[in-house]
N, C-alpha and C positions, 0 to 999 in steps of 0.2 A: 241255550243255544238259538240264534235267529233261523234256523232250517227246523221246519217242521218235518221236510224229506229231503234227503240229501242223496246222492249218489256216487262212489266212486270211480266208476267206470268211464274212463277218458270218452272224449267224442273223436276218435281215430279208427280210420279204418286200418287193415293190414297194409300197410303203404308199401312195405318191402316186396312182398310175395306178387301184389297188383302191379307196381311199377316193372317187374321182371315178364311178368306175363304181356303186359303193354308193349313195353320196348322191344320185346321179341316179335309181335305182330307189327307194330311199325314198320321195323327194318324188314321183314318177310314183304310187307306191301309196298315199300319203297322199291324194293328191288324188283319184285313180281307183278307191281301195277294191276291193270286191271283183273287178270288173270288169278293172282292172288287172293283179290275181294272175292271174285266168285269159289274160288276153293273154299277160302273160309266161312262163306256163307253156307256152302253145301255142309262143311264138318260142323259148324255149330248149331246151326238153324234149319238143316234140312231143305234147302231153298238153292233150286236150280234155274229158278226164272231169270227173266231179264232183271237187270240191276238198274238201268234206267227205265222209268216208266213212259210207255208211248203216250201220246196224246188220245190216241183213241183208247188205251187202255184205260186212261186216266179219266175220261169222261165215262167209259162203262162202270168202272168201280164206283163212281160217286152218284150214279144214277137211282141208285136206292135209298138214299140219304132221304130219312123222313123230312116232310115239310118243315115240322115243328122244330126238329135239330138245325136244319137249314136258318131258319127265323132265328133262333137261341144265336147261332155263329153272328148271323148279321148285328144283333143286337151288340154283341160282346166286340166285334171288329169296329162299330161305329164309335164306340166310348175308348178303345184303345186308339185309333187312329186320331180323335179329336184329342185326346190327351198328348198323343207324341205331335201332333203340328203346334200346339202350345209349347211344347217343348223347343220344337224347331224355330218357333218365333223368338225365342228367348237367347238364341245363339245371332250374333248378327256379324256382316262383313262391316269392317270401318277403315278409315285411313285417316291419320292424323299429322300435324306438324311437331317435329320434336325441336327443331332448330330453324331459323329462317333458312330457307331453301332445304330443307331436310325432312322428307315426309317418309312415314313408313304404315303399314298396314296389315290385315288381317284377311285371308278368305276362308270360306268353309266350302268344303269339297267332300263330295260322297265317296267312299270306296267303290271299285267297280263290281267285286262279288262278295256275298255274305253267303255263309256255309250256315244254315239254320238246323239243329237236331231237334228232332220232335220224339221223345221216349213213347213207346208202344208197348210196354212189355206189361207188368202187372195191371196198369191202366193206361187207356186210352187218352191222351194228353191233346185233346182239342185246342186246350187252351194255351198250349205250349205254340202250338202252330199259328194261332193267331198274332200272340203276343210278338213272337221272332218276327215273323213275315209282316205284318203290318209295318210295325217300327223300322225295319229296314225300309220298304216301300216309301213310307213318309219321308225317311233321311235322304231318299233319290239314289239309293242302291241301283246299277244298272243291272246286275244279273243276281236272281235270289234263287238258291238251290237248298231243297228240303232233303233232308235224310231221314227216314224213318224205318225201324225193324219191321220184318214181316211177322204175321201172326202162323199159327198151325198149318192155315189151310193156303199160307203161301202170297195172301195179299198184305198189304198195307192198311190199317182201318180206314173204312172209307170216309168217316166222318173228318179225321186228321186231314185225309185227301182233299176233300170238299174245303175245311178250311184253309188249306194251302192255296188250293185256286183261286177261291173267293178273295184273301187277302194279297193275292199277288206274286205268288211263287212262278218262277218260270220252269223249272225242271223238279222231279222228285227222283231220288234214288231209294230202291227199297232193299235197303240193309242198314242195320243199326249196329249199336257196340264200336269197338275200335276201328272196324273195317269200315264202318259209316263216316265217322270223322276223319279217317285217313282219306276217304275216297273224295270229302268236301274240301280238305284242304289240298290236294293235289290235282283237282278237276279232273278226276277218272271219271269217264263215260261222259262227259258234258266238255271237256276242253275250256273249263272255266275255275281256276284253281282260287279259290277262296283267300281273300286277306283279312277276313275276320271271321271267327266261327262262336255262334253263340248255341243257347240253349241248356235246359238242365240234361242230366243222363245220369246213370249208376256210377258208382267209384270207376269201372273201367273207361267210361266217357269222360269221367273227370281227370284220370291220369292221362289218356290221350291228348286232351287239350293241353294238361300241365307243359306236357313233353314236348309239344308242338310248338307252344307259346315261344316268340322270339320269332321264329320264321312266318307266324302268322299270329293275328293279335286276336284274342279270347276277351268275351264279356267278363270272366272271371273262373277261378277254380273253386265249384262250391260242393260242399259235403251235404251230409242228410240234412231234410229241411228242418227247420227248427220253429217255434212259437214262443212267444214269450207274453206273457199276460200281466199289467200293472191292474191292481184291484185295490179299492178303498173300502171304509165299511158300507157304502151304498150298493156295492157292487151285488148282481144276482149270483150267488154260489152255481146255480144250476146251469146258468148262462156261461159262466167262465170255465165249469167243467165240461161244458156242450163243447166249446171250441178247444178247449184242450184235446178232447178226444177227436175231435174232426182232422186235427195234425197228426196225433199219434197214429192214424192209420197208414201213414205216407210210408213209414218203413220200420223196421225192428231196432235201427237206432237213431230214430228220430226225437231230438229233444224237444221236453215238454216243460216249460218252466213259468210258476206265479211268481211275482214278487207282490207281495201284499203289504199295507199298513195296518191289518186287521186279523187279530188272531182268528176273531170268529169265521171269518170270509176263509182262511186258510183251513182249518179244522172243517168245515161242510165241503169244500173242494176235495179235500182229501177222501172224505168219504163218499162223495157222489162219483169221483172220474171210475175207482173200478165198477161201479155200479151201473154206469153207463155205458163203458166197455162190454158188459157183459150182454147188452141188448145188440150189439153189433152181430152180424153173419158169421156164425162159428166157420165157415169153410172159406171166409175171405178175410174180411177186415179185423175180426176179434182177436185172433192170435197174434197180428202185429202189432195191434196197439197197446195189448196186454205187455208184450215184451217192451215197447218203446216207454211206456208209463213206468214198469219195473223197473227198469235198468238206466234212463235217462230222464226221468222226469223227477223235478225238485220244486219245493215251498219255499221260498223266504219271506221271512216276517221282518219287516223294516221297522227301523225304530221310529221312523219319521217320514215324512215326504222325500226331505233332502236325500235320505239314507237310501230311500226305494229308488231315486232316479241313479244315485251313483251306483249302486250295483248293477241294475239295469242296463247301465251302459258299458258296464265291465263285459257282462253276458253279449252286447251287442248283437241282438235276436234279429233274424233274418227277418221276423214277422214279428210288431209288437203290438198287441192292442191294450188300450187304456180304458179301463172299466171304472169311472169315477163320477165323483159329482158333476152334473153337466155346467155347474157355477166355476167349476174348477180345470174343466180342461183346457182351456187355453193357458194355464199354468204350466202345466205339463208338456204341452206342444211347445212353449217356449223353451223348456229348460233340458228335454230330453234329446241327445245328440247323436246316439249311435244304434242305428237299427236301419235294417232293409228298407222296409215299408210300415208307416205307422198307421194303426187303424184307431180311429180318435171316437171313444163314447160305445155304448154297447151296440147302438142301430148299425155299425159297421162291424165285419169282421174280415178275418184273414179269407174266407171261403169267396166273399165277393171279389177281393183282389184279385184270387187266383184265377178267377173263371171269366169276370166279365164288367169289372166297375170302371176300368181305363188305366190308373198306373200299372205299370208292367210287373209281372209276377215273376220274373227272372232275377233272383235278389242274391246279396252275399249272406254266405253262411261262416261258421267258424270264425267267429270275430271279424271277418274283411269288412264288415259296416262299420269299423272304426275308422277306417282310411277310404273306403270306395261307395259307392249306391250301387244301385240295380241296373239293369238294361235300361238303356234310352236310345234315343236317336244320336246323341254324342258317341256313341260307340261306332256308328256308321259312319262318321263325319271325321276328315282330318280337318284340323284347326292350323293353317299355315300362315306364315307372316312373310312380308317383304317389306323392301326400302328402297327408296331411290333419294338421290342429293343431286344438288347441281355443283358447278365447281367452289362458287363461294364458300358453301358448307364445308369444304374440305380445310380451309383454315386451321378452324376449331378442332374439328373431326380428327382431322390428320394427326395433328401434335398430340393430342389427347391419347389418342390409340397408339401412338409411335412410343409414348413415354410410358404407357401401361406395360406395352409389350417389352421394351427393355428392363422394366422392372422384374418382369417374371424371366428375363434371361431368352427372349425368343427374337434374335436380331433380325430374324427374315421376317416375321411378322413387322417389325418396326420399319422395314425398309419400303413395304409395300404404302404404308402412309407416306413415309419421307419422298418417295418416287413423285407420287402425287403432288406433293406441296412444291417439289422443284419445277413441275410441268406445270402446274395451273397457276405459280406466282414466280416467275422466273425473274422478276425485280427484287423479289424480296428473298431468293433461294435460300442464302447462307445465314440469313438471320431465323428463319423458318426452321431451318434442319438443326440450328442451335436449340431453338425452343423444345423440338422433339427430342432431343436429347442425342443426337447425332453425332459423332465424333469427328469432325471436319479434318481430314488429312490428304495427303497428296493421290488419294485411292478414291476420294469420295465422287469424282465425275467418272469412275467406272462402273458404279453401281447405282448412280443417280441420272435418269434420262437427262440429256443434255436438252435443252430448250431455247428457244428465241428470245431474246431480251426484249421483247415486244408484249404488248397485251395481246391476251388471246382472243380470238374473234370471237364477239356475243353469239354467232350464231352457231358456235359449236358448244355453248353451253359455258362460256366464260365467267370470269367475275366481273 
């Protein structure tokens, strides 16, 4: 058996019941707007305060954030911003000539409003505030709105609020869950409906984004966070086990996978993980990590490096660490294709990426990395195309477009090309229309604009 540890529990949520709950809430909010959100916040979170955080209250709540926390947020922001700026540089507008007299191009235009969801339940996700808001701002988004759940005392975590403000958020909504996502989408309390919703969240947040997708863009439909680790015989099993445990504390159903070419490393990690989990706080992370490893932890012993790559790519881990001989790191970097974000070498790890190292931590799960990457400036940009041509270019384009249209059975499309051939080249009208595949009948003049049999004046764009 290639698996030292294999689980049968699929990584799926109770989709049907979750969808039912979410759809009912979304419908209620679509009808009741702001009042419905207030009622839901009272029912679910016992919160009756203002949903839209005022500037004064925002400043008041962040006043107590410790200086060290502020500096750490600044550190993370600087790296996330620098990486996003390099991404932005990689996207360019251009103009090219496709035929004589025919030019086309690409424009890069930011969306107007981004809705950034920042979780604040079991953990205060400061980094999610940094990752989403910073990236939207670098992309040039006009309005950035954050939604984050309130704590039992009725406030949003102060460090989340500080990060949101420092990174450039315009407004904050004090509500989480489905009601937070719906408020962002519909522009409730702000008047700024989001064109794109981004950020991680629980299964209800993920389902709300799924349900709204189409009316609004989303970063991805994310499931429980995942870690995959590739290890060869040079890997330190204790370090591998430490990193597995670090991600296991995320949730009861967070998959933790090891793909290794070394049976020795596999057995050592299998022994170390439960021992390290037992050292976590009993009233917090320990029971969560225990369940994640028990129900979703797997260890695969590969026959060789190629087999290891193949299996890893099948899993398409959200996070993928590579603990291998440093001399072979580039081999793995060149061959691995499916992952949300890659961490090459023991010296880097998922924790760094999650918190402060630069590349975004909003990443694809559940195999989505087979066809999509994580959150980037691209998500907030529209790549739009345009084209322009002079009349001379129509001689060839008009005939080709008309012939293809007629082959497809779309005569109306064809006649848009015919009309231009007739107007721009009146001396050659009949010959060009025949080339375009038009049937020359007594009715031709009825649908082809008549043009003077004279050269079109050059000042109007003639040939």
